[in-house]
C-alpha positions in Angstrom: 0.0 0.0 0.0 2.7 2.6 0.9 4.5 1.8 -2.4 1.3 2.5 -4.4 0.8 5.8 -2.7 4.4 6.8 -3.4 3.9 5.7 -7.0 0.7 7.8 -7.3 2.5 10.8 -5.7 5.4 10.5 -8.1 3.0 10.3 -11.1 1.0 13.3 -9.9 4.2 15.3 -9.3 5.3 14.5 -12.9 1.9 15.7 -14.1 2.0 18.9 -12.0 5.4 19.8 -13.5 4.4 18.8 -17.0 1.2 21.0 -16.9 2.6 23.9 -14.9 3.2 26.2 -17.9 -0.3 25.4 -19.3 -1.9 26.1 -16.0 -0.1 29.4 -15.6 -1.3 30.4 -19.1 -4.8 29.4 -18.2 -4.8 31.6 -15.0 -3.8 34.6 -17.1 -6.5 33.9 -19.8 -9.2 33.5 -17.2 -8.8 37.2 -16.3 -9.9 38.3 -19.8 -13.4 38.4 -21.4 -14.7 35.4 -23.1 -17.8 37.0 -24.7 -16.3 37.2 -28.2 -14.2 35.1 -30.6 -10.4 35.8 -30.3 -9.0 38.6 -32.2 -5.4 37.4 -32.4 -4.1 36.2 -35.8 -2.3 33.3 -34.1 -3.5 31.1 -31.2 -3.5 27.5 -30.1 -6.1 24.9 -30.2 -6.4 25.3 -26.4 -7.1 29.0 -26.7 -9.6 28.5 -29.5 -11.4 25.8 -27.4 -11.4 28.2 -24.4 -13.3 30.8 -26.5 -15.8 28.2 -27.6 -16.2 27.0 -24.0 -17.3 30.5 -22.9 -19.3 31.4 -26.0 -23.0 31.6 -25.4 -23.6 31.4 -29.1 -23.4 27.6 -28.8 -26.9 27.7 -27.2 -30.1 28.2 -29.2 -30.9 31.6 -27.8 -27.3 32.6 -27.0 -28.1 32.6 -23.3 -25.8 29.9 -21.8 -22.3 28.6 -22.5 -20.4 25.6 -21.2 -19.0 27.9 -18.5 -22.5 28.8 -17.3 -22.7 25.4 -15.6 -19.0 24.7 -15.3 -17.9 27.8 -13.4 -14.1 28.4 -13.2 -14.2 29.7 -9.6 -15.7 26.4 -8.4 -13.2 24.1 -10.2 -15.4 24.2 -13.3 -18.5 22.8 -11.5 -21.8 24.4 -10.6 -23.1 25.5 -7.2 -26.6 24.1 -7.5 -28.0 20.6 -7.5 -29.3 20.9 -11.1 -28.1 23.6 -13.5 -30.4 25.9 -15.4 -30.0 25.7 -19.2 -32.1 26.9 -22.1 -35.0 29.1 -20.9 -34.3 28.1 -17.3 -34.9 24.4 -17.9 -33.2 22.2 -15.3 -30.7 19.5 -16.2 -31.4 16.0 -15.3 -28.2 15.5 -13.3 -25.7 17.6 -11.3 -23.0 19.3 -13.4 -19.7 17.9 -12.2 -16.3 19.5 -12.4 -14.6 19.2 -15.8 -11.2 19.4 -14.3 -8.8 16.5 -14.3 -10.5 14.9 -17.3 -7.4 14.5 -19.5 -6.9 10.9 -18.4 -10.6 9.9 -17.9 -12.7 7.8 -20.2 -16.4 7.1 -20.6 -17.7 10.6 -19.8 -20.9 11.6 -17.9 -22.3 9.8 -14.8 -23.7 7.0 -17.0 -20.6 6.8 -19.3 -22.6 7.4 -22.5 -19.7 9.3 -24.1 -16.7 7.3 -25.2 -14.2 10.1 -24.7 -13.7 13.8 -23.8 -14.1 14.7 -27.5 -17.2 12.5 -27.9 -18.9 14.3 -25.0 -18.9 17.8 -26.5 -22.0 17.5 -28.6 -24.2 16.1 -25.8 -24.7 19.3 -23.8 -25.0 21.5 -27.0 -27.8 19.4 -28.4 -29.5 18.6 -25.0 -32.9 20.4 -24.9 -32.5 21.0 -21.2 -29.0 22.5 -21.6 -28.1 24.4 -24.7 -30.8 23.1 -27.0 -28.9 23.7 -30.3 -28.6 21.1 -32.9 -24.9 20.3 -33.3 -25.2 20.9 -37.1 -26.5 24.4 -36.4 -23.7 25.0 -33.9 -21.2 24.1 -36.7 -22.9 26.5 -39.1 -22.8 29.4 -36.5 -19.1 28.8 -35.9 -18.3 28.6 -39.6 -20.2 31.8 -40.2 -18.0 33.7 -37.8 -15.0 35.0 -39.8 -12.6 35.0 -36.9 -13.5 31.4 -35.9 -13.4 30.3 -39.5 -9.9 31.7 -39.9 -8.8 30.1 -36.7 -9.9 26.6 -37.7 -8.3 27.1 -41.1 -5.1 28.0 -39.4 -5.1 25.2 -36.9 -6.8 22.4 -38.7 -6.4 23.4 -42.4 -10.2 23.0 -42.8 -13.5 24.7 -42.1 -15.1 24.1 -38.7 -16.7 20.6 -38.5 -18.0 18.2 -35.9 -14.6 16.7 -35.3 -12.3 19.7 -35.1 -14.8 21.7 -33.0 -14.9 18.9 -30.5 -11.1 18.6 -30.6 -10.7 22.3 -29.8 -13.0 22.3 -26.9 -11.6 19.1 -25.5 -8.0 20.5 -25.9 -9.0 23.4 -23.7 -10.6 21.1 -21.1 -7.4 19.0 -21.1 -5.5 22.0 -19.7 -7.7 22.0 -16.6 -5.5 19.8 -14.5 -5.1 20.4 -10.8 -2.2 22.3 -9.5 -0.7 22.2 -6.0 -2.8 21.0 -3.1 -1.9 20.6 0.6 -2.1 16.8 0.1 0.4 16.9 -2.8 2.8 19.0 -0.7 2.4 16.5 2.2 3.1 13.5 -0.1 6.2 15.4 -1.4 7.6 15.5 2.1 6.1 18.6 3.7 4.8 17.1 6.9 3.2 20.4 8.0 1.2 20.8 4.8 -1.9 19.2 6.3 -3.2 19.1 9.9 -3.0 16.2 12.3 -6.7 15.7 11.8 -6.2 15.4 8.0 -3.4 12.9 8.6 -5.7 10.7 10.6 -8.4 11.2 8.0 -6.0 9.9 5.3 -5.4 6.7 7.3 -9.2 6.3 7.5 -9.5 6.9 3.8 -7.0 4.2 3.0 -8.1 1.8 5.6 -10.7 -1.0 5.9 -13.1 1.0 8.1 -14.1 3.9 5.8 -13.4 1.9 2.6 -13.0 5.1 0.5 -9.8 3.9 -1.2 -11.7 0.9 -2.7 -13.4 3.2 -5.2 -11.3 6.4 -5.0 -7.8 5.5 -5.8 -5.1 6.7 -8.2 -3.7 10.3 -8.7 -7.1 11.8 -9.1 -8.9 9.6 -6.6 -11.0 7.6 -9.0 -10.7 4.2 -10.5 -13.0 5.3 -13.4 -15.4 2.5 -12.4 -19.2 2.5 -12.1 -20.6 1.8 -8.7 -24.1 1.6 -7.1 -23.8 3.5 -3.7 -27.4 3.0 -2.8 -29.1 5.9 -4.4 -31.5 3.8 -6.6 -34.6 2.0 -5.5 -36.8 2.3 -8.6 -39.4 4.2 -6.6 -38.5 7.6 -5.2 -35.0 7.3 -6.7 -35.6 6.3 -10.3 -32.4 7.3 -12.1 -31.0 3.9 -13.2 -27.6 5.4 -14.2 -25.3 3.2 -16.2 -28.2 0.8 -16.9 -29.8 3.3 -19.2 -26.7 2.9 -21.5 -25.9 -0.7 -21.2 -29.3 -2.2 -20.5 -27.5 -4.7 -18.3 -29.3 -5.4 -15.0 -26.0 -5.6 -13.2 -25.6 -1.9 -13.9 -28.9 -0.8 -12.3 -28.2 2.3 -10.2 -24.5 2.5 -11.0 -22.9 5.8 -11.6 -19.3 6.7 -12.5 -17.1 7.2 -9.5 -16.0 10.9 -9.6 -12.5 12.1 -8.8 -12.1 13.8 -5.5 -9.7 16.6 -6.3 -11.1 20.0 -5.5 -14.0 18.3 -3.6 -14.1 21.2 -1.2 -15.5 23.6 -3.8 -17.6 21.3 -6.1 -20.7 20.8 -4.0 -23.5 20.0 -4.0 -22.7 16.3 -4.3 -23.8 13.0 -5.9 -25.3 12.6 -9.4 -28.5 14.5 -8.4 -26.8 17.0 -6.1 -28.8 15.9 -3.1 -26.2 16.6 -0.5 -25.1 20.2 0.0 -22.1 19.6 2.2 -19.2 17.1 2.7 -20.6 16.5 6.2 -23.8 15.2 4.6 -21.9 13.0 2.2 -19.9 11.4 5.0 -23.1 10.9 7.1 -24.6 9.2 4.1 -21.7 6.8 3.5 -21.7 6.1 7.2 -25.1 4.5 6.9 -26.8 4.6 3.5 -29.8 2.6 4.6 -30.8 5.5 6.8 -31.3 7.7 3.7 -32.8 5.5 0.9 -35.6 3.0 1.4 -34.9 -0.4 0.0 -32.0 0.4 -2.3 -31.6 -1.9 -5.2 -28.3 -3.5 -6.3 -26.3 -1.6 -3.7 -22.5 -2.3 -3.7 -21.5 -4.9 -1.1 -19.1 -2.4 0.4 -22.0 -0.3 1.6 -24.4 -2.9 2.8 -23.4 -2.5 6.5 -22.9 0.8 8.4 -19.3 2.1 8.7 -19.9 3.1 12.3 -17.6 6.2 12.1 -17.4 8.3 15.2 -18.0 12.0 15.2 -14.2 12.6 15.5 -13.5 10.2 12.6 -16.0 12.0 10.4 -14.3 15.3 11.1 -10.9 13.8 10.4 -12.1 12.3 7.1 -13.6 15.6 6.0 -10.4 17.5 6.8 -8.4 15.0 4.7 -10.9 15.5 1.8 -10.5 19.3 2.1 -6.8 18.9 1.7 -7.4 17.7 -1.9 -8.5 21.1 -3.1 -6.1 23.3 -5.2 -4.6 26.2 -3.4 -6.1 28.7 -5.9 -9.6 27.6 -5.0 -9.0 27.6 -1.2 -8.1 31.3 -1.6 -11.2 32.3 -3.4 
């Protein structure tokens, strides 16, 4: 176990160094306006994708952009259970953070998109989100002379379904986490996290809290689908992964999210039902106290964890140590 954590730490440190320059550039770019297409004659795919990410013209009535529901100040997540899209319509699931997606696969809670590039068209065409046929979005982008020039420069072709998705995904791939207190601790700074957080880390890794069984690796996700007890086919009807695979074994399963920046990405769960980390921890401590007759719940959660009040606080403090310094200072 210690070897694996040192391996994860080394891998994450490599990634931090590798993406440091990109993140610095991103921080500068966030200070500028994103309401218009770029005016520069030369820019990168990432910069072009950033403009598209913030462009409300990708919604039918030009009222919402990707950034409307994936807000930079909150690690590119939203602050409400269900986001408002076209004409105030509510999305069907909570808008998760789009940070740390570079190495993820099977996007969305149900895994219906095969890759980061495959996921781009879903929110644009979704009637509850941007409600714009992807073909029309392509036409709008192509009709903008600045965008048209940019795509010609970067892709040697007019805007199309593939290169638009590539540009937006290229920007999203720059949204990697930077330094967190936990990363500093794993790099040898023993004072980077509190004693409470250190105890919480041991709980996280151990057999009592069982967090590490699902949340492992540099970004604290195994990219698996799990049923944590939020489906009973009655009050809780979202069948999750089953809606894609039609496999009864997938009933109520949702993709396990990464935990980086968890301190600023609430509310939590696929439906945003829990507003705080305290509520999340209380749920995991005894899921049966929250959902009546859950179906297909993971064996890991079939018995209460019996965490004490102090242990819950320690676990929360560890989770808070996974949030980037830039968001802790907001």
